[in-house]
C-alpha positions in Angstrom: 57.9 102.6 104.8 58.8 106.0 104.4 59.6 107.3 107.7 58.9 111.3 108.8 58.5 113.0 111.2 55.8 116.3 111.5 56.8 119.4 113.1 54.4 120.4 115.7 54.1 124.4 116.2 54.8 126.2 119.7 56.7 129.3 120.6 60.5 127.7 121.6 59.8 124.1 120.2 62.5 121.9 119.9 61.9 120.3 116.6 63.7 117.5 114.7 62.3 115.1 111.4 62.8 111.5 111.2 64.0 112.2 107.6 64.3 115.1 105.1 61.9 113.6 102.9 58.1 116.0 102.9 55.0 115.4 104.6 52.5 113.3 102.0 49.7 113.3 104.8 50.3 109.7 106.6 47.4 107.8 107.6 49.0 106.2 110.3 50.9 108.1 112.8 52.8 107.3 116.0 53.7 110.6 118.3 57.4 109.5 120.1 58.2 112.3 122.8 61.8 111.8 124.4 62.6 113.9 127.1 65.3 115.2 124.9 65.5 115.0 120.9 70.2 115.9 120.4 71.5 113.5 122.3 73.2 110.0 121.3 70.8 108.1 123.7 67.3 109.8 122.6 68.4 109.6 118.7 69.3 105.8 119.1 65.6 105.7 120.9 64.3 107.3 117.8 66.8 104.8 115.7 64.5 101.8 117.3 61.6 103.6 116.9 62.1 104.3 113.4 62.5 100.7 112.5 59.9 98.9 114.3 57.5 102.3 112.1 59.6 100.5 109.1 58.2 97.0 110.9 54.6 97.9 111.5 53.1 100.5 108.7 53.7 103.5 111.1 55.2 106.8 110.5 56.7 109.1 113.5 56.2 112.1 114.8 59.3 112.8 116.7 59.4 116.0 119.3 60.4 116.5 122.7 61.5 119.7 124.9 64.8 121.8 125.4 65.3 120.0 128.9 64.8 117.5 131.1 62.5 119.9 133.2 60.4 120.5 131.0 57.3 119.0 131.7 54.6 121.7 130.8 56.2 121.2 126.9 56.0 117.8 127.1 52.3 118.2 127.8 52.2 120.6 124.9 53.2 118.1 122.2 51.0 115.8 123.7 47.9 118.0 122.9 49.6 118.8 119.5 49.6 115.0 119.3 46.2 114.4 120.4 45.3 117.1 117.9 46.9 116.0 114.9 44.7 112.6 115.6 47.5 110.5 115.9 46.6 106.4 116.6 49.4 105.8 119.3 52.1 108.0 122.0 55.2 106.9 122.6 56.5 108.8 125.7 59.3 109.4 127.9 58.2 111.4 130.5 60.4 113.8 132.4 59.1 113.4 136.0 56.6 111.1 137.5 54.2 113.5 138.3 53.4 116.0 135.4 52.2 113.9 132.7 49.5 112.3 134.7 46.4 113.9 133.4 47.8 113.2 129.4 48.4 109.8 130.0 44.8 109.5 131.3 43.6 112.3 128.5 44.9 109.5 126.2 43.3 106.9 127.9 39.6 108.7 127.3 40.2 109.2 123.9 41.2 105.5 123.3 44.7 106.1 122.2 46.9 104.0 123.4 50.3 105.3 125.4 53.3 103.6 125.7 56.1 104.5 128.3 59.2 104.5 128.0 62.2 104.8 130.3 61.1 106.2 133.6 58.2 105.8 135.1 55.0 107.1 135.4 52.4 107.4 138.9 49.7 106.6 136.0 47.7 103.5 135.2 46.1 103.9 131.8 48.2 103.1 129.6 49.6 100.2 127.2 53.3 98.8 128.7 56.4 100.2 130.2 59.8 99.4 127.8 62.7 100.5 130.4 65.2 99.2 132.0 65.4 98.0 135.3 67.1 100.9 136.9 67.0 99.6 140.8 69.2 96.8 138.6 71.6 99.3 137.2 72.2 101.1 140.9 72.7 96.9 142.0 75.6 96.7 139.4 77.2 100.0 139.9 77.3 99.0 143.6 78.7 95.4 143.0 81.4 97.2 140.6 82.8 99.9 143.0 82.4 97.4 146.1 85.0 95.1 144.0 87.2 98.0 142.7 87.3 99.5 146.0 88.5 96.5 147.6 85.4 96.9 149.8 86.3 99.9 152.3 86.8 103.9 151.2 84.2 106.3 151.5 82.6 107.6 148.2 79.6 110.3 146.5 76.6 109.7 144.8 76.0 112.6 142.0 72.1 112.4 141.6 69.5 113.9 138.9 66.8 116.0 139.4 63.8 115.0 142.0 61.0 114.1 140.2 63.2 111.6 138.3 61.6 107.7 138.7 64.9 106.6 136.4 67.6 107.9 138.3 65.8 107.9 141.5 65.7 103.9 141.0 69.2 104.2 140.5 70.6 105.5 143.5 68.2 103.2 145.5 69.6 100.5 144.3 73.1 101.8 144.6 72.5 102.9 148.4 70.8 99.4 149.3 73.1 97.0 148.0 76.3 99.4 149.5 74.7 99.5 153.1 73.5 95.9 152.9 76.7 94.3 150.7 79.5 96.3 151.8 79.6 97.5 155.6 83.0 99.1 154.8 82.2 101.9 152.2 80.7 105.3 153.8 78.4 107.7 151.6 80.1 110.6 153.0 77.6 112.8 151.3 74.9 113.1 148.1 73.8 116.1 146.2 72.2 116.5 142.8 74.1 117.9 140.2 70.2 118.9 138.1 70.0 117.4 134.3 73.5 119.3 133.2 76.8 118.2 133.0 78.2 121.7 134.5 76.1 122.1 137.3 77.0 118.7 138.2 80.8 119.8 137.4 80.4 122.2 139.8 78.3 120.2 142.8 81.2 117.6 142.6 83.7 119.5 142.7 82.4 121.1 146.2 81.9 117.9 147.4 84.9 117.3 146.8 86.7 119.9 148.6 84.1 119.0 151.4 85.1 115.6 151.5 89.1 114.8 150.4 88.8 111.5 152.2 86.7 110.1 149.5 87.8 106.9 146.8 84.6 106.5 145.1 82.1 108.3 143.0 78.5 107.4 141.5 76.9 109.0 139.0 73.5 108.2 137.7 73.1 109.5 134.4 75.1 110.8 131.2 75.3 114.5 131.8 76.0 114.4 135.8 78.5 111.5 135.3 80.5 113.6 132.3 80.5 116.9 134.8 81.8 114.7 137.5 84.0 113.7 135.6 85.4 116.9 134.4 85.7 117.7 138.4 87.8 114.9 139.3 90.1 115.9 136.0 90.1 119.7 137.2 91.0 118.3 140.9 93.6 116.1 139.7 91.9 113.2 141.3 92.9 110.4 139.8 92.8 108.3 142.9 89.1 108.6 142.9 87.3 105.7 140.9 84.4 106.7 139.2 81.3 104.5 138.4 79.2 106.1 135.2 75.7 105.8 134.0 74.9 105.8 130.2 77.7 106.2 128.1 79.5 109.3 126.1 82.7 109.7 124.1 84.9 111.2 127.3 83.2 108.4 129.9 84.6 105.7 127.5 87.9 107.5 127.4 88.0 107.7 130.9 87.4 103.6 131.3 90.6 103.7 129.3 92.3 105.7 130.9 91.5 103.7 134.6 89.3 106.2 135.7 86.2 104.9 135.3 85.7 101.7 136.6 82.6 101.0 134.6 79.5 102.5 133.0 76.0 101.4 132.8 74.5 101.3 129.8 70.9 100.9 128.7 69.8 99.8 125.3 68.1 103.0 124.2 67.7 101.3 120.8 65.3 98.3 121.9 63.1 100.8 124.2 62.4 103.2 121.1 61.3 99.6 119.3 59.5 98.3 121.8 57.5 101.3 122.7 56.5 101.8 118.8 55.3 98.1 118.8 53.2 98.1 121.6 51.6 100.9 120.3 51.0 98.9 116.6 49.9 95.7 118.7 48.1 97.6 120.8 46.3 99.3 117.6 45.6 95.4 116.3 43.7 94.4 119.2 47.2 92.3 120.8 48.3 92.3 124.4 52.0 93.6 125.0 53.7 93.3 128.3 52.9 95.4 130.9 56.7 95.7 131.8 59.2 95.3 129.2 62.8 95.1 130.6 65.0 96.2 127.9 68.0 95.0 129.7 71.5 96.8 131.0 75.2 95.8 131.2 78.0 96.7 132.9 81.1 98.2 131.0 84.6 97.6 131.8 87.7 98.3 130.5 88.5 94.6 130.4 85.2 94.2 128.3 85.0 97.3 125.6 85.7 95.4 122.9 82.7 92.7 123.7 80.4 92.7 120.1 77.3 93.4 122.3 79.4 95.9 124.4 80.4 97.8 121.2 76.2 97.6 119.9 75.7 99.1 123.1 78.3 101.9 123.0 77.0 102.7 119.2 78.9 105.8 117.8 80.4 106.9 121.4 83.1 104.7 121.2 
């Protein structure tokens, strides 16, 4: 079935069509609202969502904000989706509180809503399809402990404060380091906000304050890219980094040995399961309240494993 994306109207709207075909007045439409639209991660979410749309007979509206801090824009997009009379909404909230009234409004209108990627402090949704982000942090800490031999000083580059997913990752990481690796000390943890440029600056400043560090954990792809750039600029090849989410530069870092591991998610599955849960809800069928879409550790040793290569996609 042809999939298309209708373009929402609005100043500053970031728009992207799911296909280049001219809209033909679809009868069954689901709005998919990511945190961003143009990154490799979110394009993989879109690919999964489109496949589910084909399988269950839905066309898609695909629209998101210009930055992961723009909760107000996501609210506008939900309102536009309601006006468009969509039959469901799949949304990856940029923070855990800003979209709660919008999700409650969808429930009042009996429009099924599925949350993907990052949690929301709401109760009126069909399913939550996401990575177990706490477990992702645990895996990152275990890899860090392994490569450092259980001792050393490390830095953490955090995300913006309202990101539920990133908060869980850091919690899983710090809890595991504290419990399982008493010889490792987290000497500083700072926010890189939501861009690689800020993360690079913050990481550089932490390296200056704490030259005696052996490891670094960054909790999302932009922060990881920026942190790696800071390490390279400072010529700190001795610092082993654990990244979260893949990027070509990070994969190159795996090959060079600077990056000890990349924790990867399955964004395709997030998109697919999100649209599927909405479709089943409209048929009166239930889906699990929590759908774990999986998490894996990529190292230099397993980089060519077929399962890992699928998760890395085009970034190799």
